[in-house]
C-alpha positions as CSV (number, residue, x, y, z in Angstrom):
1,M,-18.5,-28.5,-50.8
2,G,-15.4,-26.4,-50.0
3,I,-15.2,-22.7,-49.4
4,R,-14.3,-21.9,-53.1
5,S,-17.2,-24.0,-54.4
6,N,-19.5,-22.3,-52.0
7,L,-18.3,-18.8,-53.1
8,D,-18.7,-19.8,-56.8
9,A,-22.2,-21.1,-56.2
10,N,-23.4,-17.9,-54.5
11,F,-21.5,-15.1,-56.2
12,D,-20.5,-13.9,-59.6
13,F,-17.2,-15.5,-60.8
14,E,-15.6,-12.1,-61.4
15,I,-16.3,-11.0,-57.8
16,V,-14.8,-14.2,-56.4
17,D,-11.8,-14.1,-58.7
18,E,-11.1,-10.5,-57.8
19,F,-11.4,-11.2,-54.1
20,L,-9.0,-14.2,-54.4
21,D,-6.4,-12.1,-56.3
22,H,-6.5,-9.3,-53.8
23,Y,-6.6,-11.6,-50.8
24,S,-3.6,-13.4,-52.1
25,M,-1.6,-10.2,-52.5
26,M,-2.6,-8.9,-49.0
27,V,-1.7,-12.2,-47.3
28,E,1.6,-12.3,-49.0
29,S,2.5,-8.7,-47.9
30,M,1.4,-9.1,-44.2
31,E,4.6,-10.6,-42.8
32,I,6.9,-7.9,-44.1
33,M,4.7,-5.1,-42.8
34,I,4.4,-6.8,-39.4
35,I,8.1,-7.2,-39.1
36,D,8.5,-3.5,-40.2
37,L,6.5,-2.5,-37.1
38,S,9.7,-3.2,-35.1
39,K,11.5,-0.5,-37.1
40,V,10.9,3.0,-35.9
41,N,11.4,4.5,-39.5
42,N,8.8,2.1,-41.0
43,Y,6.3,2.0,-38.2
44,E,3.8,4.6,-39.3
45,R,3.6,3.4,-42.9
46,S,3.4,-0.2,-41.9
47,V,0.7,0.1,-39.2
48,N,-1.4,2.2,-41.6
49,E,-1.0,-0.2,-44.4
50,L,-1.8,-3.2,-42.2
51,F,-4.9,-1.4,-40.9
52,R,-5.9,-0.9,-44.6
53,V,-5.3,-4.6,-45.4
54,F,-7.4,-5.9,-42.5
55,H,-10.1,-3.3,-43.2
56,N,-10.2,-4.5,-46.9
57,I,-10.3,-8.2,-45.9
58,K,-13.1,-7.4,-43.4
59,S,-15.2,-5.6,-45.9
60,A,-14.7,-8.2,-48.7
61,S,-15.1,-11.3,-46.5
62,G,-18.2,-9.7,-44.9
63,Y,-19.7,-9.1,-48.3
64,L,-18.9,-12.7,-49.3
65,N,-20.3,-14.0,-46.0
66,I,-17.0,-15.6,-44.9
67,V,-17.8,-15.1,-41.3
68,P,-14.7,-16.3,-39.5
69,M,-12.5,-14.2,-41.8
70,A,-14.6,-11.1,-41.4
71,K,-14.7,-11.5,-37.6
72,L,-11.0,-12.0,-37.2
73,S,-10.3,-9.1,-39.6
74,S,-12.5,-6.8,-37.5
75,F,-10.8,-8.0,-34.3
76,V,-7.3,-7.3,-35.7
77,E,-8.4,-4.0,-37.2
78,D,-9.5,-2.8,-33.7
79,E,-6.1,-3.7,-32.3
80,L,-4.3,-2.0,-35.2
81,E,-6.3,1.1,-34.5
82,A,-4.8,1.2,-31.0
83,L,-1.4,0.7,-32.4
84,R,-1.8,3.6,-34.8
85,S,-1.7,5.9,-31.8
86,A,1.1,4.0,-30.0
87,K,4.7,5.1,-30.1
88,P,6.9,2.8,-32.2
89,P,8.3,0.2,-32.2
90,V,5.9,-2.4,-31.0
91,N,7.0,-5.1,-28.6
92,E,8.0,-8.7,-29.5
93,E,4.7,-10.2,-28.1
94,T,2.7,-8.0,-30.4
95,I,4.8,-8.9,-33.4
96,N,4.5,-12.6,-32.7
97,W,0.8,-12.3,-32.2
98,L,0.4,-10.5,-35.6
99,L,2.6,-13.1,-37.3
100,D,0.3,-15.9,-35.9
101,I,-2.7,-13.9,-37.2
102,S,-0.9,-13.7,-40.6
103,D,-0.4,-17.5,-40.5
104,M,-4.1,-18.0,-39.9
105,F,-5.0,-15.9,-43.0
106,A,-2.4,-17.9,-45.0
107,S,-4.0,-21.1,-43.9
108,W,-7.3,-19.8,-45.1
109,Q,-5.7,-18.8,-48.4
110,D,-4.6,-22.5,-48.8
111,D,-8.2,-23.6,-48.0
112,L,-9.5,-21.3,-50.7
113,K,-7.0,-22.6,-53.2
114,L,-7.7,-26.2,-52.4
115,D,-11.4,-25.8,-52.0
116,N,-11.4,-27.1,-48.5
117,E,-13.6,-26.0,-45.6
118,L,-12.1,-23.1,-43.8
119,S,-9.6,-24.2,-41.1
120,K,-10.9,-23.6,-37.6
121,L,-9.9,-20.4,-35.9
122,R,-7.2,-20.9,-33.3
123,Y,-8.7,-19.4,-30.2
124,S,-5.3,-18.5,-28.9
125,L,-5.3,-15.7,-31.5
126,L,-8.1,-14.0,-29.6
127,K,-5.8,-13.3,-26.7
128,I,-4.8,-9.7,-27.2
129,P,-1.1,-9.1,-26.5
130,D,0.0,-6.5,-24.1
131,L,0.5,-3.5,-26.4
132,E,2.7,-1.7,-23.9
133,K,6.5,-2.1,-24.2
């Protein structure tokens, strides 16, 4: 049984469908917001929006008991909190790390669509980049 079948078996269809719709929109918007962190004029809006995206994914995946997704979202949310008080723009290492994070969430989106088991978390994502410039 894949992740989608598991969700459908344990939660109301409308809740799962709404999660999948919102998750898809959030994953698709991540990359642009991450790249915008390198632009001083877009930094504050982008870091706050990314924080909101990961907070929402953390909450929804936690409710749906999608543990790896909830844990990674929480981990990234903590780092984004630190970036909220940092001076823009962020360094290239941080941008690349966040893009790799985005790729992981995109892989999970594919897993949901294809009703596969969730792809294993790449542990290299747990190495926090140096947030200093």
